[in-house]
Structures are given as C-alpha cells and as structure tokens.
VMD Tcl script that draws the C-alpha trace (Angstrom):
set ca {
  {19.57 6.31 9.99}
  {21.73 5.01 7.18}
  {19.19 5.32 3.42}
  {16.40 6.37 5.14}
  {17.54 10.20 6.35}
  {19.50 12.56 5.69}
  {20.73 16.47 5.45}
  {20.93 18.41 1.49}
  {24.87 19.61 1.22}
  {25.68 22.30 3.24}
  {27.11 25.67 1.89}
  {24.86 26.17 -0.49}
  {21.44 26.27 -1.70}
  {20.00 22.78 -2.76}
  {16.12 22.23 -5.18}
  {13.04 21.55 -2.91}
  {11.48 17.91 -3.90}
  {12.03 14.88 -5.85}
  {15.50 14.71 -6.52}
  {14.98 11.87 -8.63}
  {12.22 13.09 -10.54}
  {7.82 12.89 -10.53}
  {8.37 8.97 -11.96}
  {8.73 6.15 -9.84}
  {10.77 2.74 -10.86}
  {9.08 -0.90 -10.15}
  {9.36 -4.28 -10.17}
  {5.28 -5.70 -9.32}
  {5.53 -8.44 -6.21}
  {2.11 -9.36 -5.77}
  {-1.35 -8.67 -6.56}
  {-1.46 -5.51 -4.60}
  {2.57 -4.96 -4.10}
  {4.99 -3.53 -6.13}
  {8.78 -3.68 -5.41}
  {10.86 -0.11 -6.15}
  {13.46 -0.97 -8.48}
  {15.46 2.20 -8.03}
  {15.27 4.63 -5.10}
  {13.14 7.64 -4.73}
  {14.27 10.35 -3.06}
  {12.80 13.75 -1.78}
  {14.78 16.90 -0.18}
  {12.81 18.16 2.23}
  {14.15 21.83 3.37}
  {16.18 20.21 6.02}
  {16.51 16.39 6.01}
  {16.81 14.42 2.31}
  {14.40 11.23 3.05}
  {15.25 8.54 1.07}
  {12.98 5.77 0.18}
  {15.63 2.16 -0.54}
  {15.12 -0.45 -3.62}
  {13.84 -2.78 -3.03}
  {10.99 -1.31 -0.35}
  {7.58 -2.82 -0.98}
  {4.19 -0.80 -1.98}
  {0.67 -0.78 -2.55}
  {1.17 3.07 -4.25}
  {-2.38 5.17 -2.74}
  {-4.34 2.81 -0.37}
  {-7.35 3.71 -1.80}
  {-10.56 1.39 -1.31}
  {-12.36 0.50 -4.56}
  {-15.24 2.21 -3.46}
  {-13.43 5.30 -3.85}
  {-11.14 4.77 -6.90}
  {-13.52 6.58 -9.74}
  {-12.15 10.02 -8.01}
  {-9.37 9.23 -6.11}
  {-6.72 5.76 -8.48}
  {-4.24 4.30 -6.43}
  {-1.10 5.79 -8.72}
  {-1.11 8.76 -10.94}
  {0.61 11.85 -10.67}
  {0.97 12.00 -6.94}
  {2.34 8.78 -7.50}
  {5.81 9.79 -5.67}
  {4.17 10.67 -3.01}
  {2.41 8.02 -2.03}
  {5.46 5.84 -2.25}
  {6.83 8.27 -0.19}
  {4.04 8.64 2.20}
  {4.14 4.57 2.91}
  {7.99 5.07 3.56}
  {7.55 7.54 6.28}
  {4.77 6.03 8.09}
  {5.99 2.27 8.37}
  {9.42 3.58 8.69}
  {9.58 7.04 9.72}
  {6.64 6.99 11.85}
  {7.22 4.39 14.23}
  {11.34 5.33 15.05}
  {9.94 8.58 16.13}
  {12.01 10.59 13.26}
  {9.08 11.63 12.06}
  {5.67 12.58 14.24}
  {2.08 11.56 12.34}
  {0.99 15.26 11.95}
  {4.49 15.81 9.59}
  {4.22 12.75 7.53}
  {1.23 13.48 6.06}
  {1.98 17.58 5.78}
  {4.77 16.18 3.75}
  {2.44 13.80 1.21}
  {0.39 17.10 1.09}
  {3.19 19.79 0.04}
  {4.99 16.25 -2.06}
  {1.88 16.25 -4.52}
  {1.66 20.01 -4.06}
  {5.09 20.16 -5.97}
  {4.29 17.69 -8.27}
  {1.66 19.32 -9.92}
  {-1.67 17.61 -8.24}
  {-4.95 19.80 -7.91}
  {-5.88 21.80 -4.32}
  {-9.82 19.56 -3.82}
  {-7.89 16.71 -4.90}
  {-4.70 16.69 -2.86}
  {-6.62 18.24 0.34}
  {-8.88 15.18 0.27}
  {-5.78 13.01 -0.17}
  {-4.59 14.15 3.16}
  {-8.02 14.78 4.87}
  {-8.23 11.15 3.65}
  {-4.48 10.00 5.69}
  {-5.11 12.11 8.28}
  {-8.46 10.06 9.41}
  {-6.38 6.91 8.66}
  {-4.17 8.08 11.33}
  {-6.67 7.31 14.17}
  {-6.58 3.37 13.12}
  {-3.71 2.90 15.57}
  {-2.70 5.00 19.38}
  {0.25 5.25 18.05}
  {-0.78 7.46 14.64}
  {-2.93 9.95 17.08}
  {-0.47 12.08 18.33}
  {-0.75 15.03 16.85}
  {-4.60 14.13 14.86}
  {-6.80 16.80 16.93}
  {-4.30 20.58 16.59}
  {-5.46 19.07 12.90}
  {-9.53 19.33 13.18}
  {-10.28 22.43 11.83}
  {-9.37 22.27 9.03}
  {-10.24 18.18 8.84}
  {-13.51 18.89 9.63}
  {-13.82 21.66 6.64}
  {-11.76 19.31 4.10}
  {-14.41 16.65 5.56}
  {-17.47 19.25 4.92}
  {-16.30 19.77 1.19}
  {-15.66 16.15 0.11}
  {-19.15 14.13 1.58}
  {-21.77 15.25 -0.95}
  {-18.30 14.61 -3.88}
  {-17.87 10.99 -2.48}
  {-21.21 8.97 -0.57}
  {-23.74 8.95 -2.68}
  {-21.30 7.45 -5.54}
  {-19.29 5.50 -2.69}
  {-22.76 3.55 -1.54}
  {-23.76 2.99 -4.66}
  {-20.38 1.84 -5.99}
  {-20.87 -0.20 -2.84}
  {-23.85 -1.72 -4.09}
  {-22.99 -2.99 -7.19}
  {-20.85 -4.73 -5.34}
  {-22.08 -6.50 -3.35}
  {-24.89 -7.59 -6.15}
  {-21.77 -8.21 -7.88}
  {-20.35 -10.73 -5.51}
  {-23.39 -12.86 -5.56}
  {-23.34 -13.37 -9.31}
  {-20.18 -14.69 -9.15}
  {-20.71 -16.79 -6.97}
  {-23.29 -18.33 -8.25}
  {-21.91 -18.68 -11.89}
  {-19.09 -20.34 -10.17}
  {-21.51 -22.61 -8.42}
  {-23.02 -23.19 -11.67}
  {-19.88 -23.87 -13.46}
  {-18.67 -26.52 -10.36}
  {-22.16 -28.85 -10.99}
  {-21.77 -28.11 -14.44}
  {-18.14 -29.85 -14.29}
  {-19.72 -32.53 -12.22}
  {-22.14 -33.42 -15.32}
  {-19.29 -32.96 -18.36}
  {-16.83 -33.30 -16.47}
  {-13.99 -30.38 -17.90}
  {-10.32 -30.21 -17.00}
  {-10.56 -27.05 -18.25}
  {-9.62 -24.25 -14.49}
  {-13.13 -23.05 -13.26}
  {-11.11 -20.14 -10.56}
  {-12.80 -19.35 -7.43}
  {-14.48 -15.64 -5.72}
  {-11.94 -14.09 -4.60}
  {-13.04 -10.93 -2.53}
  {-9.80 -9.36 -2.22}
  {-8.96 -8.58 -4.93}
  {-11.86 -5.94 -4.59}
  {-11.18 -4.03 -1.21}
}
mol new
graphics top color blue
foreach p $ca { graphics top sphere $p radius 0.5 }
foreach p [lrange $ca 0 end-1] q [lrange $ca 1 end] { graphics top cylinder $p $q radius 0.2 }
display resetview
C-alpha cells in the first residue's frame, strides 16, 4: 500500500515516533474537518505509517460533553491524525488490527508526552467506540480487563460534569430556538434585510 505503510531502511537503527515531528499542518475543509497540507509519518519498530497529504481529519473525535477534559486537538493531535488514518484505511484493508490501531494510538500519545491518565482515558474511549461496528470488534474481549479498569477510573471523573453539560446544552437549545422564533416574529412586524441564522444543533455534537 504505497504511501500508507512501509518499512524503515534496513541495516541501520532508525528513530521511533513521528518522523515529521509532533505538529501537523492543516487547512480547514468544512465546519468540522481539516485537510493535511503535508504528510504525517510515524515510524514504529518494524513498520512506517504515512498519512498522505490531502487526508481529511477531525482530529480527536471527542463528544462535546467531554471536551472540557479532552479537547479535539492538543498535545495528542498527531496521534489522533494517525489513528484516524489507521481506522479509515489500514484496519478495513486488514493491514492493522483494531486492537493494534488503538494500542498504537496510545503508544504514540505517550511518545508525544501526553500524561498517563489522559492517554489511557482516550484509549478507553476508542476501545468502547470499537463496538460500533462488527468489523471493529475483533479482539475486543481480550482487552476487556484493562478496559474495565480504565472505565472504573474514568466514570467518577466524567459522569457528573458530562450530565451537567448535557443539561446545559438542552437548556441552551430551547433558548436558542425561542430566540430564533422571536427574531422571525420581529422581522414580520419590522421588515429587515438582516440575515437570521437558523439554530444548528449539529454544531454542539
């Protein structure tokens, strides 16, 4: 698979980690995705993974209710871009297993300096997300003991804030809809060419 998986040069020691460095160069594509302006190259012990220029990414796919703890981008951005590529291209092709893709994500975060709990919480999140499709579940039960331990550690931290934020989003959605309807009503009484933007719930997910 040219441009996606290779091997480090034989006969000499090569560094392990992001050959292209910890930062990524992107251009905004739409409201939620970005396009790589240059490749991201990660070198493992035996394989080299190349995320090609032009690849689209949403960085870390973090639900908004958890973004207070883990934002979509940060110290782990390059690892998130790599993880997106593994899941979208190499896992479906059978080159990398789902378990290995998520394990590589965790290892890459460690090499980028992401603190212990954050990287394990993020690993736990992507392991739970692997249940979403039949092709993603291979090897899932083998990771269950570690996943259960990580989940037990994360629940007391994330549950109360996540519920509070979800309620806040619900209240805001109601207020936003009321404000929108009031603006429409005002415009019927006092015509204006000023644009009234419709609420966008998808921007809060």
